[in-house]
A tleap script that builds the chain and sets N, CA, C and O, in Angstrom:
source leaprc.protein.ff14SB
mol = sequence {
  NMET SER ILE LYS THR ASP ASP ASN ALA ASP
  LEU VAL LYS GLU SER LEU LEU TYR LYS GLU
  PHE LEU ALA GLU ARG GLU GLU ILE LEU ARG
  HIE LYS TRP ILE GLU SER GLU LYS ALA GLY
  HIE ASP ILE GLY PHE GLU LYS ALA LEU LEU
  ASP TRP ILE VAL LYS HIE ARG SER SER TRP
  ARG SER GLN ARG GLN SER GLU HIE LYS VAL
  GLY CSER
}
set mol.1.N position { -12.623 -5.356 -31.264 }
set mol.1.CA position { -11.395 -5.985 -30.804 }
set mol.1.C position { -11.536 -6.335 -29.328 }
set mol.1.O position { -11.887 -5.475 -28.520 }
set mol.2.N position { -11.272 -7.564 -28.977 }
set mol.2.CA position { -11.355 -7.962 -27.579 }
set mol.2.C position { -9.976 -8.400 -27.091 }
set mol.2.O position { -9.158 -8.931 -27.842 }
set mol.3.N position { -9.761 -8.162 -25.834 }
set mol.3.CA position { -8.494 -8.537 -25.206 }
set mol.3.C position { -8.783 -9.676 -24.240 }
set mol.3.O position { -9.788 -9.654 -23.529 }
set mol.4.N position { -7.920 -10.654 -24.216 }
set mol.4.CA position { -8.096 -11.791 -23.325 }
set mol.4.C position { -8.048 -11.340 -21.873 }
set mol.4.O position { -7.389 -10.358 -21.530 }
set mol.5.N position { -8.758 -12.076 -21.029 }
set mol.5.CA position { -8.776 -11.772 -19.593 }
set mol.5.C position { -7.377 -11.853 -19.002 }
set mol.5.O position { -7.019 -11.033 -18.157 }
set mol.6.N position { -6.590 -12.818 -19.426 }
set mol.6.CA position { -5.217 -12.952 -18.932 }
set mol.6.C position { -4.389 -11.716 -19.271 }
set mol.6.O position { -3.575 -11.267 -18.465 }
set mol.7.N position { -4.600 -11.173 -20.463 }
set mol.7.CA position { -3.882 -9.970 -20.872 }
set mol.7.C position { -4.265 -8.790 -19.977 }
set mol.7.O position { -3.407 -7.998 -19.586 }
set mol.8.N position { -5.550 -8.678 -19.655 }
set mol.8.CA position { -6.011 -7.612 -18.758 }
set mol.8.C position { -5.378 -7.751 -17.381 }
set mol.8.O position { -4.943 -6.761 -16.791 }
set mol.9.N position { -5.326 -8.969 -16.870 }
set mol.9.CA position { -4.728 -9.207 -15.553 }
set mol.9.C position { -3.256 -8.827 -15.559 }
set mol.9.O position { -2.762 -8.246 -14.593 }
set mol.10.N position { -2.553 -9.149 -16.634 }
set mol.10.CA position { -1.134 -8.794 -16.742 }
set mol.10.C position { -0.951 -7.279 -16.801 }
set mol.10.O position { -0.027 -6.740 -16.191 }
set mol.11.N position { -1.820 -6.600 -17.526 }
set mol.11.CA position { -1.750 -5.134 -17.604 }
set mol.11.C position { -1.930 -4.504 -16.233 }
set mol.11.O position { -1.206 -3.577 -15.870 }
set mol.12.N position { -2.882 -5.000 -15.483 }
set mol.12.CA position { -3.138 -4.472 -14.146 }
set mol.12.C position { -1.933 -4.705 -13.244 }
set mol.12.O position { -1.491 -3.794 -12.544 }
set mol.13.N position { -1.404 -5.921 -13.260 }
set mol.13.CA position { -0.270 -6.262 -12.393 }
set mol.13.C position { 0.967 -5.434 -12.706 }
set mol.13.O position { 1.786 -5.189 -11.820 }
set mol.14.N position { 1.112 -5.003 -13.947 }
set mol.14.CA position { 2.272 -4.211 -14.346 }
set mol.14.C position { 2.042 -2.706 -14.196 }
set mol.14.O position { 2.977 -1.924 -14.372 }
set mol.15.N position { 0.833 -2.293 -13.879 }
set mol.15.CA position { 0.540 -0.861 -13.800 }
set mol.15.C position { 1.149 -0.248 -12.543 }
set mol.15.O position { 1.258 -0.894 -11.501 }
set mol.16.N position { 1.536 1.003 -12.670 }
set mol.16.CA position { 2.103 1.733 -11.536 }
set mol.16.C position { 1.080 1.866 -10.416 }
set mol.16.O position { 1.428 1.761 -9.240 }
set mol.17.N position { -0.169 2.095 -10.770 }
set mol.17.CA position { -1.222 2.237 -9.765 }
set mol.17.C position { -1.349 0.978 -8.922 }
set mol.17.O position { -1.474 1.060 -7.701 }
set mol.18.N position { -1.317 -0.181 -9.559 }
set mol.18.CA position { -1.407 -1.448 -8.831 }
set mol.18.C position { -0.182 -1.654 -7.941 }
set mol.18.O position { -0.308 -2.115 -6.807 }
set mol.19.N position { 0.986 -1.319 -8.445 }
set mol.19.CA position { 2.211 -1.463 -7.650 }
set mol.19.C position { 2.185 -0.544 -6.429 }
set mol.19.O position { 2.639 -0.924 -5.349 }
set mol.20.N position { 1.658 0.653 -6.605 }
set mol.20.CA position { 1.539 1.585 -5.470 }
set mol.20.C position { 0.519 1.067 -4.456 }
set mol.20.O position { 0.723 1.190 -3.248 }
set mol.21.N position { -0.573 0.493 -4.946 }
set mol.21.CA position { -1.567 -0.109 -4.065 }
set mol.21.C position { -0.930 -1.210 -3.219 }
set mol.21.O position { -1.144 -1.269 -2.008 }
set mol.22.N position { -0.151 -2.076 -3.854 }
set mol.22.CA position { 0.499 -3.162 -3.121 }
set mol.22.C position { 1.504 -2.631 -2.098 }
set mol.22.O position { 1.592 -3.157 -0.989 }
set mol.23.N position { 2.250 -1.609 -2.457 }
set mol.23.CA position { 3.226 -1.028 -1.530 }
set mol.23.C position { 2.514 -0.401 -0.336 }
set mol.23.O position { 2.960 -0.542 0.803 }
set mol.24.N position { 1.407 0.290 -0.598 }
set mol.24.CA position { 0.649 0.908 0.495 }
set mol.24.C position { 0.043 -0.167 1.394 }
set mol.24.O position { 0.067 -0.042 2.618 }
set mol.25.N position { -0.486 -1.194 0.803 }
set mol.25.CA position { -1.057 -2.297 1.583 }
set mol.25.C position { -0.001 -2.937 2.475 }
set mol.25.O position { -0.277 -3.271 3.628 }
set mol.26.N position { 1.195 -3.108 1.949 }
set mol.26.CA position { 2.289 -3.682 2.734 }
set mol.26.C position { 2.616 -2.805 3.948 }
set mol.26.O position { 2.863 -3.313 5.042 }
set mol.27.N position { 2.614 -1.490 3.744 }
set mol.27.CA position { 2.875 -0.565 4.856 }
set mol.27.C position { 1.777 -0.646 5.908 }
set mol.27.O position { 2.059 -0.598 7.105 }
set mol.28.N position { 0.539 -0.766 5.473 }
set mol.28.CA position { -0.579 -0.882 6.416 }
set mol.28.C position { -0.453 -2.175 7.219 }
set mol.28.O position { -0.670 -2.175 8.430 }
set mol.29.N position { -0.108 -3.262 6.559 }
set mol.29.CA position { 0.064 -4.534 7.263 }
set mol.29.C position { 1.228 -4.474 8.239 }
set mol.29.O position { 1.152 -5.054 9.322 }
set mol.30.N position { 2.299 -3.786 7.877 }
set mol.30.CA position { 3.428 -3.600 8.784 }
set mol.30.C position { 2.985 -2.789 10.003 }
set mol.30.O position { 3.321 -3.123 11.140 }
set mol.31.N position { 2.233 -1.730 9.753 }
set mol.31.CA position { 1.719 -0.892 10.837 }
set mol.31.C position { 0.793 -1.711 11.754 }
set mol.31.O position { 0.847 -1.580 12.976 }
set mol.32.N position { -0.048 -2.550 11.152 }
set mol.32.CA position { -0.948 -3.411 11.917 }
set mol.32.C position { -0.155 -4.326 12.837 }
set mol.32.O position { -0.515 -4.509 14.000 }
set mol.33.N position { 0.911 -4.893 12.321 }
set mol.33.CA position { 1.726 -5.801 13.134 }
set mol.33.C position { 2.371 -5.051 14.302 }
set mol.33.O position { 2.331 -5.513 15.442 }
set mol.34.N position { 2.960 -3.901 14.012 }
set mol.34.CA position { 3.634 -3.113 15.055 }
set mol.34.C position { 2.638 -2.692 16.137 }
set mol.34.O position { 2.903 -2.866 17.327 }
set mol.35.N position { 1.503 -2.145 15.731 }
set mol.35.CA position { 0.517 -1.673 16.700 }
set mol.35.C position { -0.132 -2.834 17.453 }
set mol.35.O position { -0.484 -2.684 18.623 }
set mol.36.N position { -0.295 -3.975 16.812 }
set mol.36.CA position { -0.834 -5.156 17.493 }
set mol.36.C position { 0.148 -5.658 18.544 }
set mol.36.O position { -0.263 -6.064 19.631 }
set mol.37.N position { 1.439 -5.632 18.230 }
set mol.37.CA position { 2.458 -6.023 19.208 }
set mol.37.C position { 2.415 -5.095 20.424 }
set mol.37.O position { 2.485 -5.554 21.564 }
set mol.38.N position { 2.300 -3.795 20.176 }
set mol.38.CA position { 2.217 -2.825 21.278 }
set mol.38.C position { 0.989 -3.073 22.143 }
set mol.38.O position { 1.064 -3.005 23.369 }
set mol.39.N position { -0.143 -3.362 21.504 }
set mol.39.CA position { -1.407 -3.559 22.214 }
set mol.39.C position { -1.504 -4.930 22.879 }
set mol.39.O position { -2.309 -5.122 23.790 }
set mol.40.N position { -0.698 -5.872 22.436 }
set mol.40.CA position { -0.742 -7.219 22.996 }
set mol.40.C position { -1.838 -8.083 22.402 }
set mol.40.O position { -2.116 -9.174 22.900 }
set mol.41.N position { -2.465 -7.591 21.330 }
set mol.41.CA position { -3.493 -8.366 20.629 }
set mol.41.C position { -3.643 -7.792 19.224 }
set mol.41.O position { -3.193 -6.684 18.931 }
set mol.42.N position { -4.287 -8.578 18.368 }
set mol.42.CA position { -4.510 -8.155 16.981 }
set mol.42.C position { -5.501 -7.002 16.967 }
set mol.42.O position { -6.638 -7.156 17.413 }
set mol.43.N position { -5.082 -5.851 16.459 }
set mol.43.CA position { -5.966 -4.682 16.434 }
set mol.43.C position { -6.905 -4.702 15.238 }
set mol.43.O position { -7.851 -3.916 15.192 }
set mol.44.N position { -6.672 -5.568 14.286 }
set mol.44.CA position { -7.528 -5.678 13.108 }
set mol.44.C position { -7.088 -4.743 11.994 }
set mol.44.O position { -6.469 -3.706 12.230 }
set mol.45.N position { -7.427 -5.140 10.771 }
set mol.45.CA position { -6.988 -4.387 9.604 }
set mol.45.C position { -7.635 -3.015 9.539 }
set mol.45.O position { -6.956 -2.033 9.237 }
set mol.46.N position { -8.928 -2.921 9.814 }
set mol.46.CA position { -9.620 -1.632 9.685 }
set mol.46.C position { -9.057 -0.576 10.634 }
set mol.46.O position { -8.852 0.572 10.240 }
set mol.47.N position { -8.809 -0.964 11.876 }
set mol.47.CA position { -8.238 -0.017 12.844 }
set mol.47.C position { -6.837 0.395 12.406 }
set mol.47.O position { -6.480 1.571 12.480 }
set mol.48.N position { -6.050 -0.563 11.954 }
set mol.48.CA position { -4.693 -0.265 11.486 }
set mol.48.C position { -4.732 0.647 10.267 }
set mol.48.O position { -3.942 1.585 10.162 }
set mol.49.N position { -5.645 0.373 9.354 }
set mol.49.CA position { -5.794 1.190 8.149 }
set mol.49.C position { -6.103 2.638 8.509 }
set mol.49.O position { -5.425 3.554 8.045 }
set mol.50.N position { -7.113 2.843 9.324 }
set mol.50.CA position { -7.502 4.207 9.696 }
set mol.50.C position { -6.385 4.924 10.446 }
set mol.50.O position { -6.121 6.100 10.195 }
set mol.51.N position { -5.731 4.221 11.362 }
set mol.51.CA position { -4.636 4.808 12.125 }
set mol.51.C position { -3.481 5.187 11.209 }
set mol.51.O position { -2.904 6.265 11.348 }
set mol.52.N position { -3.141 4.309 10.276 }
set mol.52.CA position { -2.038 4.566 9.341 }
set mol.52.C position { -2.359 5.742 8.433 }
set mol.52.O position { -1.496 6.578 8.167 }
set mol.53.N position { -3.607 5.810 7.953 }
set mol.53.CA position { -4.005 6.920 7.087 }
set mol.53.C position { -3.841 8.245 7.820 }
set mol.53.O position { -3.286 9.197 7.271 }
set mol.54.N position { -4.319 8.308 9.048 }
set mol.54.CA position { -4.263 9.550 9.825 }
set mol.54.C position { -2.825 9.932 10.170 }
set mol.54.O position { -2.454 11.102 10.080 }
set mol.55.N position { -2.020 8.954 10.563 }
set mol.55.CA position { -0.680 9.242 11.100 }
set mol.55.C position { 0.449 9.206 10.073 }
set mol.55.O position { 1.446 9.908 10.240 }
set mol.56.N position { 0.318 8.411 9.020 }
set mol.56.CA position { 1.494 8.147 8.185 }
set mol.56.C position { 1.311 8.302 6.675 }
set mol.56.O position { 2.299 8.487 5.965 }
set mol.57.N position { 0.104 8.234 6.172 }
set mol.57.CA position { -0.103 8.158 4.728 }
set mol.57.C position { 0.479 9.350 3.969 }
set mol.57.O position { 1.154 9.171 2.956 }
set mol.58.N position { 0.225 10.533 4.445 }
set mol.58.CA position { 0.680 11.728 3.738 }
set mol.58.C position { 2.203 11.755 3.592 }
set mol.58.O position { 2.720 11.986 2.499 }
set mol.59.N position { 2.911 11.521 4.684 }
set mol.59.CA position { 4.372 11.546 4.612 }
set mol.59.C position { 4.902 10.361 3.804 }
set mol.59.O position { 5.903 10.493 3.100 }
set mol.60.N position { 4.242 9.205 3.899 }
set mol.60.CA position { 4.669 8.039 3.131 }
set mol.60.C position { 4.547 8.311 1.636 }
set mol.60.O position { 5.446 7.984 0.862 }
set mol.61.N position { 3.425 8.913 1.238 }
set mol.61.CA position { 3.229 9.227 -0.180 }
set mol.61.C position { 4.233 10.267 -0.668 }
set mol.61.O position { 4.765 10.147 -1.771 }
set mol.62.N position { 4.490 11.276 0.141 }
set mol.62.CA position { 5.475 12.295 -0.234 }
set mol.62.C position { 6.844 11.670 -0.435 }
set mol.62.O position { 7.553 11.993 -1.388 }
set mol.63.N position { 7.205 10.776 0.465 }
set mol.63.CA position { 8.494 10.090 0.351 }
set mol.63.C position { 8.545 9.231 -0.905 }
set mol.63.O position { 9.563 9.211 -1.597 }
set mol.64.N position { 7.466 8.523 -1.208 }
set mol.64.CA position { 7.412 7.693 -2.415 }
set mol.64.C position { 7.552 8.548 -3.670 }
set mol.64.O position { 8.266 8.177 -4.601 }
set mol.65.N position { 6.875 9.682 -3.695 }
set mol.65.CA position { 6.953 10.566 -4.857 }
set mol.65.C position { 8.366 11.085 -5.036 }
set mol.65.O position { 8.860 11.163 -6.160 }
set mol.66.N position { 9.023 11.442 -3.939 }
set mol.66.CA position { 10.412 11.915 -4.010 }
set mol.66.C position { 11.332 10.814 -4.551 }
set mol.66.O position { 12.221 11.083 -5.358 }
set mol.67.N position { 11.112 9.592 -4.106 }
set mol.67.CA position { 11.930 8.474 -4.562 }
set mol.67.C position { 11.720 8.215 -6.048 }
set mol.67.O position { 12.673 7.903 -6.761 }
set mol.68.N position { 10.482 8.341 -6.523 }
set mol.68.CA position { 10.192 8.129 -7.949 }
set mol.68.C position { 10.837 9.202 -8.800 }
set mol.68.O position { 11.312 8.912 -9.897 }
set mol.69.N position { 10.865 10.448 -8.317 }
set mol.69.CA position { 11.474 11.534 -9.078 }
set mol.69.C position { 12.980 11.332 -9.179 }
set mol.69.O position { 13.573 11.555 -10.235 }
set mol.70.N position { 13.595 10.911 -8.082 }
set mol.70.CA position { 15.042 10.666 -8.070 }
set mol.70.C position { 15.375 9.490 -8.985 }
set mol.70.O position { 16.382 9.520 -9.692 }
set mol.71.N position { 14.538 8.458 -8.975 }
set mol.71.CA position { 14.780 7.260 -9.779 }
set mol.71.C position { 14.507 7.438 -11.260 }
set mol.71.O position { 14.902 6.597 -12.068 }
set mol.72.N position { 13.843 8.508 -11.624 }
set mol.72.CA position { 13.492 8.731 -13.044 }
set mol.72.C position { 14.656 9.164 -13.870 }
set mol.72.O position { 14.512 9.386 -15.072 }
savepdb mol mol.pdb
quit
């Protein structure tokens, strides 16, 4: 049994893991913008990613998990 490529793409887009990836990416991009504004220049995605992971990821994930439990 084979599944069409379009069906696979739809499954991925609807998965919770993919949605969490997109939400995390959005937070990293927001952090990049804020820190770039503070620095007066574009700090780049990699620097923003590492900084966000160290400073914010753990609390962001905890908050997301709490929100999912309340919404269930």
